N, C-alpha and C positions, 0 to 999 in steps of 0.2 A: 748484501746490503748493510748488515751490521758491521762488517769489517771496514767498509768504506766510510761509514759514519764515524767509526772509532778513529780512523786515521785522520779524518777531517777535524774532529774535535781536538786531537792531539796537536795538529798543526796550529790550530787557532790558539790553543793554550800556550804553545811555545812562542808564537808571535806576541801574545800578550805579555809574557814574561820578558821578552827582549825589549818591548816598548817600555815596560816599567823600569828596566835597568838603564835605559838611555837617559841622559840628563835632560832636563827641561830646557827648551830653547830660551836663551837670554835675550831680552829686549835691548836693542842698541839705544844709546843715548842720543839726544838731539844733535850734539856736537859731532858724534861719530857718523850719523846719517848725513849731516851736512858736508862733512869732509869727504865722504864717499860719493854720494850722488846728489846731494842737495844743491851744491854750488852750480851744478850743470843746469838744474831747473831755473836758477836765478839768471844765469847767462842766457838761457833760451828766452826767458821773459823779456830781458833787456833788449835782446836782438829783435824780437818780434815787435816790441814797442817802437824801437828805432826805425824799423821798416814800415810800420803801419801809420806812424804819426804824419808823415808828409801826405799820404793818401787821404787820411781823415781831414787834414787841413785843407786840401784842395776841394774835397767834397763840401766842407763847411763853407769855404769861400764861394763856391758856386751857388750856395743857398742863401748868400747874403744879399738882401734886396738893395743895399746901398750902392753896390757897384764898385766899391773900393775895398782895400784891405784894412783901412783905418777902423780900429775898434773891433776887429775880428780875431783878436788874439784868443778870445774865449771860443772854444769849439762849439758850433751849433748854437750860438747865442741868439741867432735870428734865422727864421725859416721863411722861404719864399721861392717861387719858381720864376720870378721876374727875369732873372738872367737867362734862363732857358728860353723863355718866350721872346725875349729881346733879340737873342742871337739867331733864333730860328725865323724871325719875322722881319729882320732888318734887310731892306733891299740893297743897301750899300755893302753888306757883308753876306753874300749868298752861302751860308754855311752848308746847306744841303748840296749845292753844286760842288763845294770844296770836298765834302765828304765823299761824294760819288767819284770825283776825280782821283782822290787818294786811293779809294778801293780799286778802281780800274788799274791805275798805275802799279800799285803794290801787288795785286794778284797776277797781272801779266808779267811783271818783273820776276816775281817769285817762281812762277811756273816755268818760264823760259830759262831762268837761271838754273833750276834743277835739271831740266832736260838737257841743255847744252853742256852744263858742267858734268853731268853723268856720262855723256858721250865722250867728252874729253878725258875724263878720269879713266874710263874703260880703255880708251886708246893708249894712254900712258901706262896703264897697269898690265894690259894683256897683249899688247903689240910691241914689237921691236923694230924701230925704224931710225933712219939717220936724223940726228938732231933731237932725239928724245931726251937725253940727259941735259943738253943745253936748254931745251924748252922748260924742263922742270926747274932748273936753276934760275932761268929768267923769270918764271912765275914767282919764285920766292923773293928775288931781288926787287922786282917791281912793287911788291907789297910793302917794301920798306918806306916808300914815298907815299904820303897821304894824297888822296884825290884832291884835296884842297889846293895843292900846289898847281894843279892843272886847270883851275877855274878859268883863268884868262885864255889859255889855249883852247879850252872847250868852247868858250864863248865865241872866239874868232872862227873856230872850225865850224860850229853849228850855224853861225851867221853866214859863212861862205856857202855851206851846203844848202841853206835856206834859199839862196839866190838861184840855185840850180834845181833843187828839189824842195819846194815849200812844205811838203808833207812831213819832212823830218828836220826842219830847221828850228829856229828859235820860236818860242811860244807855242810849241806843239807837244802833245803828250808822247807821240811816237819818238821824237827826238830825245826827250828826257829818258824814256825807257831804254833807248839805245846807249845813252851815256851811263845809266845805271848798270846795264849788262856788261859794258866794257870794264867798269870798275870792280864788279863783284865776281866775275868769272874766275879771276886768278886765284884768290884765296879759297873760294868754294871748290874749284877744281882740285887744288892741292889737298883740301880736307877730304874730299871724296876719294881721291887717289889713295890715300893711306888706308881708308876703309876697304877699298876694292882689293888691296894687297892682302888683306886678311883671309880672303876667300881662296881655297885651294885651287891650284891650276888643274887638278885632276878632274874637276867638274867640266871644264872646257874641253879637255881631251876626250872625256867620255862622250860628250855631246858631238864632237867632231867625228868620232868613230861612227855614230849613228847618222851622220850626214848633215848635221846642223851647221849653219854658217854663223858669222859674227852677229848678224841682225837677230837671228832667232835666239842665240845664246844670250844676247844682251837683254832682249825684251821678255823672254820667257823664263830665264834662269837667274840672271844677275840682278835685275831690278827688284824682284821680290825679296831676295836675300839682303839687299842693301837698303831696304825700306827705312830703317832707323835713321841713317845718315841723310837720306832724302828728306825726311820729315824735319830734321834739324836744320838743314840748309834752307828749306822752304820757310821755316819759322824765322830764322835769322834774316833772310832776305826780305820778308814781309815787314818785320819790325824795323829794319834799317831803312827801308824805303819810306815807311810812314813817318819816321822821325827825321829824315834828311831835310835840311833847310837851305844850305848854302847854294848848291847847284840848282835846286828847284827855284830859288829866288832869282837867280841869274837867268835861267832858261824861260821861266813863265812870267810874262809881263801883264797880260790882261787879267782882270779880276776873275772872270768866269773860267779861266784856264788854271788858276792856282790851286795848290794843294792845301790841306788843313793847316800844316805847320806855317806855311807862308801867310795864309790868310789870317790865322789867329794872332800871329806876331804883330800885325798891324793894329790890333786892338789895344796893345800896350806900348806901341812905338811912340806915342805922344806923351812926353813927360808931364804935361799939364793936366791931361785927363787920360789916365790909363784904366780901361774898364776891366779890371782884374776879375771881377765877378763873372762877366760874360766869358772871359778867357778861360776861367776855371770850368765853367759849364761846358764850353766847347771841348776842353781837354778831357773831361769826364766822359762825354759821349764818344769822343775819338778813341778812348781806351777800350770801349766795349768790343769792337771786332778783334782787336789784338788779344784780349782776354779769351774770347770765344775760340779763336784759332789755337791759342796756346793750350787751352784745356782739351781741345779736340785732338791735337797732335801729340799731346803728352801721353795719352793712352796708347797710341801706336808706338811711340818711342820706347816707353817702358816695356810694353809687350814684346816688341821686336828684340830689344836687348836681352830680355829674359829668355826668350826662345832661342836666340843665338848662343847664349852661354851654355845650353845643354846639348849642343850639337857636337858630335865627335869629329 
């Protein structure tokens, strides 16, 4: 015991001598700190302010009881929920109906887009068939042309289909969902195709040796591994559907069938009286489901990417 205590005291003394010999740490000047890391803090603050100011301005405008943007340059200069009450109780502007229509269309479009896009991406990635390369090139080339160019063709096509099948014609949610699916499957399929290619083919070969078919491999093995890209596609599809205006305004005519973007635009379409306060209130409430979905899927995206990075 005495030998151990002696060795310990000697080590402590030697460490104390070494610490005394080391020079005392020098404090950096303010200029050196700013040149090293301080400017990054300034840039971060400026970027955050630039991103948050429009959001704060919209929230401030929604709380303006005057209903206009005149005199609302000062943030939160006036408080009131008159705009929220007005837009929720106005029978000519059925906000609740618009909100429900938007949720139904966005959820169905996002879910079907993810499912069909994953099936197509699996086929392009795991199967070899005639026309595979031409199909991939066609997907890329078609995405060069915006969907806006096809608005007239879409209107004529859906109008003709409505004469034969009224359930999928103009002024129907089903017809609008079909149009959205046709425009979104190309880019989403190619996006998921690249992610499917990162999975080793040995997984499929091992499953086939055990007697598994394509359906079992796809649903039990591939889908859990590609959960991050599925979450990304679902999020992008949902946000894109909620924000889409041109095609929805052409397809949906009746007020009760319209989506939030189409309905809210009418509030500010009149240049003589644009109810920007009610428009801002509706925009704030419309952003809530998008924020909830983003926060919910973000956890799965980050967790899936982190787990995938550690796999051999």
